[in-house]
N, C-alpha and C positions, 0 to 999 in steps of 0.2 A: 623447446617451449612446453613440452608436455609435462615437464616436472615443476613448472612455474606455479601452477595453482596450488599444489601441495606445499611448496616452499612458502607461498603467501599465506596459506592456512596456518602453517606452523608459525610463522612470524606473528599473526594475529593472536594465536592461542598464547603464545609467549607474552605478548603485550597485555592481554586480558588477565593473565594470571599475576601480573605485576602491578596492575593498574587499580587503585583503591578509590578513585573518585567516581567511578561510574562503569557504564558498559557501552562499548561501540558495536553496532551490528553492521558488519561489512560483509556478511555471508553472500549478499546478492551480487557484489562485484566478483567474488571467487566463482560463483555459480555462472555467471555471465562469461567469465574467462573460459571455463570448462565448455560451455556451449560453443563458444567461438572456435575452440580446438576441434570440437566435434563437427562443426560445419565445414572446417577446412577438410577434414578427412573425407566427409561426404562430397565435397567438390572434387577431391582427387579420384574418388571411386566413381563419380559421375563421368569424369572425362575418360577414364579407362573403359568404362561400360560403353559409352557412346562410341568411342574409337573402335572397339570390338565389335560392335553392332554394324558400323560403316564397313569394316573390313570383312565381316562375314557376308556382307550383301555384295561386295563388289571385288573382294580380294585385296591383297597388299599391293600398293603402288599404282592402283587404278582410280580414276575419279568415279565415285559411286553415290548413289542417291538413296534416301531412306525417308518414308513418311513420318510425320510426327507421331502418328499413332504407333508406328513400329517402334520408334525411339522410346516412347512412353512405356510401351510393353516390355522393352528390354530393361528399362530402368526398374520397373515394378517387379520384374522377375528377379533382379539382383538385389532387391530391397534397398535401392538407392532413392532418396528424395530428389525430385525433378527441380525444386526451387531451394532457395536459401532465405530463411526469415531473418528479420533483423534482430539485434540483441534487445532484450529487455532487462534493464539494470534497475533493481529496486532502489527507491530513494533512501538516502541515509537515515538511519533511525536517530541520529544525533540532532536532527532538524528541531527548531523550536527552543523552548527555554527550560528544559528539564533541569532542576537544580544540580544534578549530579553529573552532566553531561559535558563538563570540562570547559566552561566558558570563562575567559578572562576579561580584563577591561576592554571596553569598546561597545559591545561585547563581541568577542570572536572566540569561536570554538577552537581550542588549542590542538584538537586532534584532526578535525576536517577542514579547518579554515572557514567555517560558516560564520558570516556576519549576520547579526539579527538586530531588529529594531522593533521592540514591543510598544504598542500603543493602546490606551485605553481612552476611548472617546466618550463613554458614558458609563458611570459606575454608581454604585449605592452601597450603603454600609448596613450592618445589622441584618434583620431578617429579609432584606431585599437585596443582599449582596450577590445572589445568584443572577440578578438582572443586571446583565453587563454587556456593553458593546465593545469588544476588544479586537485588535488585529496584531498580526505578527509578520515582520518581513524577514525572509531567508534568503541570503545571497545564493545558496545552493538550493536545488529543486526540492520543493516540499513534497508531501504525499499527494497533493492535489493532482488530478489528471489533466486539468486545464485551469487557466487563471480564475482566481477567485473574484468576488464582487468588487475588490479594491485594486484589481489590476495584476500584472505579472510580479511575481516574487511574493505577493502579499496572501496570507492566509487569515481567515477571521472566524469568530463565533458563528457567522452566518454561513459559512462554507463547509462545516463539518458534515461528515456522512459515513456510512458503512457501505463498502463495496462487498456485496455477497457473492462468492465464488464457489465452485464445487470443492476446491481444496481447503477452503476456510474462509474467514472474513477479515478484511482490512478496515480498521477504523482510523479514518483520517480526522485528527483532532483540530480543535480551534487554533493552535499555534503551528499547524503544518506537519506535525510529527504523525507517523503512521505505526499503529500497533497492530500486529497479526494475530488472530486467534485461530490456531490450526483446527481442522475438522477432527472430531472424536465421536464416532458413531453417529448418532442423529443430532448431536449438539457440537459444541466447540470447547477447547481446552482453554487454560488460563492464557492470557495475553503474553506473547514472547518476551520474557525479560521484565514484565510490569505486573503491578498489582491490580489487574483488571480482569473482570469475568464477564462473559457474554452468554445470554440465554433467551430462549423464548419465554415470555410470561404473559399470563391473561391480563386483559385491560383493567381487571379488578385488582391487581396485585399493589402491594404497598407503594404509595407515592405516584405510580402510574395512574391510578384511579382519579387523581386530583387534576390530571391534565384536561384542558379544554380545546385540545387540538387533535384528539384521536379521530381517525378516519371512520365515517359512518359505516357501521356493520363490522367493523373489525373486532375479532375476538382476541387476538394476541397481537403483541409487538416484540421487537427486539430490545433488550435492555442491557446496557453496560454498567456494572456496578464496580466501586473500588472497595477498599478495606476500611473506608472512613465514613461511609454512609451516604456517599454522594452517588448519583446515578443519571443516565442519559438514555432517553427512549427514542427509538426510531420505528419506522414502519418496516414491514418485513422486507421492502425493496430497498431499504437502507436511508430513507429521507428522515431527517431530524424532526422530531415532534416536541422535545422539550427536555427540561433537566430538573433535578431537585437535590436536596440535602437534608431531608428531614420534613416533618409536618408543617404545613403552611409556608414552605420555602420553594415551592414549585414553579417554574416559569414554563407556560405554553408557548409554542411557536405558531403564529397564525400566518397562513401563506395566501397569496393572490393566485387563484387558479392552481393550487397545490404547487406553485413554482417559487415564486419570490417571497421572502418574508416581508410581511408589512407591519407587524407588531408583535411584541412578546408580552 
């Protein structure tokens, strides 16, 4: 089994090099496979270490006892973890309706089998086109850590947020897709495989200054921008504040007790 992750990685690389309609991000599955193998190795070392500790305490072939503290000390001395964590597999980057993500009629993603159902409950045209209430159903797990406001499987414009972590930031979008911004120094790099950029910006920056939902006393916010002039603003904790796409096209998100969206 030890060679399987490398084989899968090679197959994925071969697929990506010959695929011209988009990009499938499946590195999370391979990373989880490797972590599973490492956990198996740790389990084997755990069993050997504990057995050796009991043998040293009472000799071979005898019933011996050992305190939990002594077992923990033996494991620590051998550099062996005492427990086994559950696997964490990143959701597929093909969730949602990215135009180049390989969706056929129905629509079903031909690479992952994900079935989606996009719905727009409220929308406007022209200068008010940014004001929209949309939702997306994904049969595969979306980037949301828990069900959105419309229930299991559904992601919506109301559910988007930034998950700020030590190693980077994950942007969960309105359609359930997740875009990762890797940590680079004091900031973040370009979104993995996407034309999105994340930065800390003062509340007086272009577009952001038009928001009517800025936290009282805030001096800066987190802003995601694309290469077409659109932007999405969040608090430094990752709560969505609003979005825009040029002067006069800003939508502010007003919340009830800083939790539920009550109007835009």
